[in-house]
Structure formats: structure tokens, C-alpha cells
N, C-alpha and C positions, 0 to 999 in steps of 0.2 A: 373513600373515595376508590373506584377499584386500580384495581396492579393494571401495568403496562400486560401483565401474560395475560389474562382475565381479559383485557380491551383485544387484542389481539385475537384470541379464542373469539370474540364475536364479530370482528371486523371484517377478517381475511379468512378465503377460500382456496386453500393449497391448491394448484390445478394438476391434471390428473399427469402432466411432465415431472412435476417436480418430487411426485409422490416415489420417484424407483433411484438409489441408491445403492450399488455395495460397495465400501471398500476394501481392501485387503490390507489390512498394516500390520506394524507389530506392536503398535500401543493401542491403547483405548480414548477413546474419544469422550468428552465428559459428557455426564447425560445434558438437554436441551430446557435446562431449567430458569425459574423465574430470577433475571438478572440485578443483582443490585443499582447497577454504574449512573453516569450524570445521566442519560437519555430518559429522564423520567417525570409525568406527569407531578409525581410526586414530591419533587427535587427543584424540581423547572421550575415552575409558573410562571405566567406573566405575569406581569407584573398587576398589580389591583389582584389577581385570583389567577383560575387554572384559565389555561386561551383554551380558545374554543377552538382549533382544529390536535391542540397535542394529543390525544391518544390513537391519531392517525399520523402525525411525522415521528413519533417517536418510534413509531411501529418499524418506521422504515431505517430510522437512526438504529436501534435496536439493531438490525439489519448487517451492519457494519460490525457490528462483535458475534459473527457468530461464526463458527466453526467451516464451512465453504467457501464464508469468501476474505478472511483476512488467518487463518488459520492453514491446515495442512499443506491441501490443494494446494493455497495462493505459495507460499514459500518455499518449494517444489517448482511451480513454474515458473515463477517469477527471480527467481532467485541464485538454486539445486543448478536450472538450465547453463548455467553464466559459466565467466570463467570464476568467477570471486570465490564461488562456493562448492564444495564436493554434499554428497548426501551427509558423511557422515554416521555417527550411531555406530550400528553393528555390521557388515558386510551383509545378511540378508535381511534388515527393517526397512520391514517399506513394501519388502517382494516385490515383482515386478514392475508395480505402481511406481513403485520412485526411485528402482535403480533404474530403469529405461528415462526413464524424466531425465538423470542424473549424465545415459550415456546414448540415451537414441539410437533406433527414432520407438515413438511415443506409440501405442494403440490408439485403435478409434475402442475395444474394448476398457481401454483405462480408467478407471475411476478416480482419477483425480481429477481428468477434462469435466464426466459428470459431474460433479461435487461441485468446480466455480461454473457448472452453467445453471444448476438448479439454484444456488449461493445468488448470483450476479443476478437469474433472473427471479426469485420468490422479491428480492429488495426493490427491482424495478414495477412489480405488480403490486409493489406496496404503497410507491412511488406514485402509482395509475390512483389507487385509489385515494392514498391523501388528492391527490388536485379534480376529481371526484365527489370527494364527498365538497370539497370548498366550493364547486361550480355546481352541484345538483341540491345538497344537503338545506331545504331551508327552513330543519330547526336549528339550526345553528345561527346564530345574529354574531355577528362582524364587521367591520368597515373595509373600507377595498385596502386600505393599507395591510391590514395583518392577512387579509383573503393573499393578496400579491407575494406577500414576505413570504408565506405555508408555504404559496405554490413553487417560486423558488430555491425555498431550500428543496423543496420536492425532486424539482426540477434537474436541479446540482447532485444530488444521491444520482437521479436514474441516471444522467450521464456521466459521472465516474463510474457507474455499472458499465454501461453501454462503452465509455472509452478499455475499461478492462476485457470486457470482450472483446471488441473486436480488435485488439492489440495483440491478443490468447486468438481468437476462431477466425479469426477477418469476414468473411459473411454468415451475418445471423440474423434469422428475426427482428423485425422493431414493432415492438407493440408500444403503443401510449395508449390504450383505451384499456377496458373492462371488459370481458366477453360474458352474457350470459351465462354461457356454458362455457364453463375453462377447458373443457377439452378442448374447446375449439384453436386455442391458442395453441396448440402439434403443430396443428396445420395451415402457419401462420409460412410462407416464405424467407428462405436470405433475404435481406437486401444486398446490396451489394455496399464493398467498405467505404466507397465511399459517400453511400446513401449515409450507413451509421455515422461519420466520421461530419457529412453536413445537419444533422441529428442535435449530437451533438454542442454541436460546435451552438446552434441554434438555445440550446438548453442552455448553456454557459452564459449564455448573451443576455439572454432574461434574465438569466441567476445574480447575473454580476451586476443590471439596474436596478433589483429589485430588493436584492440582503443590503441588512447595514451594514454600514462600516465596520462596526462593534458591537457588541453585546456585554452585559455588566456578566462580572466574574462570576455569579450562580450560572450562568447557562454557557462555560464551559465546554467548545467540542462542537456548539450548533454552528454551520457555516455561512460567512460572513462576503461579505464582495469582496476580500484581496481572494478568498478563497477559490473562488468563480475561475479571479480574473485570473491564476495561476495555475488551476490548471487548468485553463482556456490555453493558457501560453506553452503548457505541454502538448495543447493538444495540435498544434497552429507548429510548434517546431517538427512533430511527428510526422506532420507532413511536407516539411520544407517551406512550410509559408513563414519565410524570414520575418519579413515586414512585420505581419500580424501577430507574431511571436514576440516581437521587443517591442510593440508596443500593447501588449498584454502585460507582459512581466514589466515593464513599467509602470503602468498601473499600481503595482504589487508597490512597485520598491520607492514611490512618490506617494502614496496611501497617509507616512505617518504613524503607520502602524506596527511594523516592524524592524530591526535591525540585526547585527551581526553582535550585540553588545553579550551577550550567551555563551561561557565561554564552551569550548568544543567542549572539555571534559565535562560540564553539566548540565548536558542538551538531552543527554540516555538518562540519565539519572530519574529516579521520580520526582527525584524538588526544580526538577528541570522542562517536569509537564507545558505545558500550554504558558511557552514565552514567550519571549520576542520573536524565535526562531519559530513556533508552529504558526505554521497556514493552514495547514490543513490536520488535526489529529484525533484518531478513535478512543475513543475514554474508556474505558475498565479501572473497574473495582474491585476491592474484598476487605472484608472486615476478620475482625475474631472471631462475632458470629456467624460467620459465613464464608468460611474461612476456603470455602473451594467450590466449584462450580456454579462460578462467575465473572463475566471480564470477560478474557480474553485469551484463552490457551496460546497465543502466536508467541510470548517469551518460554513458557513450560517446555512448545518442540523445538525450540534452540539452545536453550537449558543443560551444563555442566550435566554429562551424563556419568551418574557413577555412583557410589554405593551410601549409606546413612545420610549425613551433611550433606554429604556431598552427590544427591540424588538429586539433580536442580532441573532434568526435565528428562530429551530422548532423543541430545544430542546430537537435531539434524540442522546442517545447514552452514559446516562450520568450514572457515576460511582457506583455501588455496593457499600452495607456496606461490605460485603467479600474482595472487593479490599481496602476499607478504612481498615476494620483492618491485611491486608497483613503490611503493614509497619512495622518499627522497627520506638521505639520510639525516637520521633524528624526528623525524616530520613526528610530532603526539599524538599525529590521528590513526598512526600503525599501533602504536597500544591501546587507543583507545577503543580500536575496533577488533584488536585480534589475543585471547588473551590466551596465554601457554598453558597446557598440562607441566607440571613438575617434573624435573628426571632426578638419575638418580645423579647427579653431575650439578644439578639447577635448579633452585627453586624459585619458581612465581608466582609470585604477593598481589593477591587482586587489588581491586581499586579500592577495597576495603579492610588490609592490611593481613587478609589470610590467606594464609598457608596453600596452594593446592594440590592436591595430591599427586604422585606418581600413582602411573599403570592406570589413569584413565582409557578410552575408549581411542580417544581420538587426540593426537597430538596438538590441536587448533578449537577454540571452539569462539561463538561470535558474544563481542565483550559490548556487542547493545545492548545486550537484554538481559545485561545482568544483574543480577537486584538486590536491595544493599541487608546485611545480612541482620538489620536490627525487624527491620522491617517484617524480614520474615519470621521473627521472630515473635513481635507484635501480634501479630495475622496466627502464626501459629503453621504454616503452609509455606515448603519452599517454591514453590512453582511460579509464578509471581505473575496471575491472574488478574493482577492490579493494573502493571505495565501497561501506560497507550500505546495507542503503534501509531507512528510516527510516517506518515503518507509523503505530504509535501511542507518540506523542508525551505526558511527564508534562503540561506542559502542553492539550493537550487534552484530558485528562482531568478538569482545572480546570477548561476553559471548559465540558464536559459537568455538570461538576455545578453551576457556575453555572447553565446554562440550567435544569435537570432544576429545580432548586431553587426559579430563579424563576418557574416555572411554577406550580411546584406552591403557589407563592406564602404569602401570612401572612407577620404581620411580619420575624419571623424568619429565617423561608427566605430573605425580599427580604435584609434582613442580612447573612446570610451567601454568597448567590450575588454580591453587589457584594463583598464581599473578598476572594473569589475572584478575583473579578475583576480587583480590584485587583491582586491579589499577581503573577498575571502579569505587566499594566502594568509593576511594581517595578522586575519582575527586565528588564525589556525596556527601559525612560529608563539598568542601568546605574548610578549614582548622580547622574545629571541634573536634578534635581530640578523643570529649566527645561520640561523636556517630560514628556509622560504624564500631565497628574497625575491626579492619584484619580479617580475619575468617581466624582456625590453623587446621583446618582437613586435617589430610592424609592420610585417611581412605578411600575408593572413593566411597562406599556409602550415607557415612555422608556429603563431599564437593558435591555428585553427586544433593542429599537434596539444600543442601546451591547454587549450581548456578541454580538449576530450581530456586525458590526463587528469588533470584537478577533476573531472565529474569522479570518474573514478576511483581517488582516495578520498575526498571527500565526502562522497555518496554509498559508499564502499558497505556492502550486506544492506542497503535498501531497497533496492526490488527495482536498482534503475539499471540496472550493465545490461542486464538479457535487451531489454528495449532497445535503450542507446543502441548494440554493437548491433542489434537490425537496422534500425534507420539511419544510420550512416553505412550500411553495406557492408561492412569488414565482419560480419557474426561467422561465415563458412570461415577464412582466415583465421580467424582467432580462436574460432572455440577448436580447431581441426588442428592447431598449436598445438594448444593447452591440449591435446589427447582427444578433443571427445570427433575421432576420425571418424564418424558415422553421423555428422551433422550435415545437412544438405539446405544449404540456401531455396533449392527447389522445393525444399516440404518441409521442412523442421524449422520453419522461421513462424510458423503455425502450429498449433495443435491440430490431431482433427476433431473434427463434429466428433461426439459423438454418438459411437453405435446405438446409445437407447435409446437417445432423442429423435435419432433416424429411425427407427422400430416404429419408434411413440405414432409419429412421423407420417406414418406408410409410405416413406420413401421421398417423402416433400423435399424434405431436408436432404443435398448431397452431399458426400464427400470433399476437403480441401484435396485439392491437385498431392500424387506419391503416395495418398494410405492406401 
């Protein structure tokens, strides 16, 4: 059977707009070689044989693991721009691209903006190619159910790409077809944010109606009805469509597929992957035979920056003192989120009993991407390419339900919101009833504050904080107080449209305000 890499080579054309990417960084991106992960037609055939559209849909899935979709640019734009994280590493690492993402303003020439644009539109093209094959390829025989299911997978992934694009850039071109000449894609004008959101909603509604509730375990990572409804809840929440968000989140909560039984400490370990907590998770892997250049570079970028056995990564995306102070006393989630460099007076012991050394470049690192040393030894690699990326967790869905129900208001909804909030806190306290007491607020405003605080500590370092601040309308107040004094609501809630793309469009694309 042909490898996924070979199938990509036969099936997908990369538009001219995808061909330009210049990144100035202090660390080297790994080569785009064949990946050996979960999305592989050899590993995950349909029951009874290879799925008729596997070669196409796995192309879209594999793009989730690309450097431009869930690695350097994504981490920088979604997390380092917030008050949860600093750039970390050494002061000059990443150059102006990274430094301005942390401190603002971001320039239209920033290579990270172009990387995000390229990554998500590559994924969109692969989704559109899959849909086109299902609709037009008469040499493939499949049932209507399989056809609709494959289209639903592609539309979910396309929706995820567009949801990130609209949150990052606002007005973006809506491309839902293949062009005879790929260069024509450069000249598609931008749609309004409202039009993009409507497009995303339609894709996710279709996906929720046509995806299975669950897959056999050998299909781990393929999207489900719960993933579609969970992402739809976040899309609605972003637009303050409270009733719709409450309904979509409730569909996930009543599906019987997810719960809060996975201990918080376990969720982010290798053995916690694809647990009952996982609603949508990017699959990654590595092996002793192929220990590097595989999977996702997500963990490496955030790994401890040191020497020898402590050279675990680049040391980017380090937790801030603001985040550290956000936790209530003795909240176990703090230690699971933040790991500390040892000092001359204090030795920090990792999850696995190692003593973190002194003298590292940063005082804090992201503990949610810390890898098991036994896995590192067995693979012969320290950089965590095998670590899955948790994109949407069940606790996030529960907190979205709580927020939406509280905003809808009324005694019954506020009670439901409080109960949902407290269920997340109950899991966090892990049986220790002396900490994290239940929230008892009945006032809508007080409960709103409690839900927002809970989102921050429960989902810390998971790339929601910046977008939460923006949709709550408090980004400038919070980020200016955090020291990002150049941040302006009039400009920095959106990234600039990449200048490379404006140039390729010959001016069809126009710049966002303030840039």
C-alpha cells in the first residue's frame, strides 16, 4: 500500500500562496518527513479493509501535526500573547517575530502570521480535496453513509481551521472548492468575520449530524459527534450566542461518552491520552526505530531548555507570575501546570522524581508538556514528538456550558451553571475537601467572575486565555496591567493580515485596522 507521503504527492497541489514562508527563529524546524502517527491508512483501515477515502481524509488529519498548525506560530499567537505565558527561552531567541508577539505590536511582515495562514489554508485545501473526491470520483465505490461521514470529517477539520483563522485574523477568504489553477486562490477577497462564523457553524452542524458518536479504539483521534458539538459550543460562545452554546455543550455532556473521572494529574501524561477527558486531540507518536522528525513539535518547543539530559526543548511559553498568583491556596492544578527551576536553596522534583537542576534560563516551565523519562529512554529521544496535543477537553465543554447557562440567566440556569462549575472544582480537589470549596454564589455577576477564574486555572497554558480575554472585552485592561502596555483593543485583538499574502493577491486582500 502506498505511504501517506506518496499519496499526498499524488493528490494535493500546493497553491502559489502556500509557497512562501520565511521564519526567523533561533531554533531549527524539523524536516517535513513522513510521519508514523495515528492518521495512517495502513494503521487505521476501515473494518474489513482500507477505507475508500482514507488516502484523502488522512491528508487533512496529518496537517493537524504540521509545524505551521500546532507548533511554533500557534503557541506564540495563542498563548504567549496572553497573560498566562511569557516567551521564555533566551531574550533574543525567536527574533522580532517572537518578541513582538509577546510585547506588541505585531508587524504585517511577521513570519509567524504567514506561517499560520499557510498552515490553515493547506489544511483547508486538503479538506476541500477530500470533499471533491467524495462528490466526483466515480472510480470509488462507497455507501452513502461512508460518503457523508467522510465529508463530515473533512468539514469538521475545515471548520476548525477557519475558526482559528477568524479568531487570529478576522476577515479572511472563504475557500470551499478547488480551483483549476491554484494561483486563483490568491485573489479570493476576504469575507467578513460574521460570514466566516456562519460558514464554520454550517460545517459543524453538518459534522455533528453525520459523525459517529464514537470510533473503535484503533481509530483514536478521528473526530466524533462530540468533537463537532464541543467545537460548535466554542464557536457560539465566541459570538455570545449563549442559548446555542448551552445547547451544543449540553449535547456533549449528555452523550455518555465523556466524564471528569480522569485525574487532573493524569490528563497530560502519555498514559492520559485519548481518555474520557479527550473530546478532540491531535495524535502524535515516535518510536525507537524513528525517534525524531515524527509526530508534533509542540512539546519540544515548550520543553525545559537546558544541557545534556535537560535539553528537552526550546523553553518557550513559560508560565507567568500572574498565572502563578491566580490559583487558590493548595490547588493541585498549579503544580501540574507550573514546574520550577531549582535554586540554591530549593530543589524542585518533577512528576517522575527527578531533580530539576539550577541555572536554567527560565524560572518556570510548562509542566503540561513534560514527558516521562522512561519514554524518552525507550525511544532514545528527549523532545516529546510523541506527545498528543489536547485541543478540546471535556472540562472546557463543562465550563462553556456553565458560562452560557449563567449568561442565559434565570434561577434554574444559574443553578445549572453553578453545579457544572463545581463539578470541575470537585475533580480538581481530588478528594481533599479542605481545598477548593464549592462556589455558592447565586448572583449572576459573582458567578460570572467565578467561572472566568475557573477557566483560567483549569485551562491554563492550553491556548484559550487570549481568546477568552478578547471575547470578554477585557483584553486591553488585563494585558496592559500585566505589562503589555503596547496592547490596544483597536488593533491587537487581531493579528495583521500577512504582508506576503497581500502582495500575492495584488492588493485584493486588505490590511486589518491599526497596522
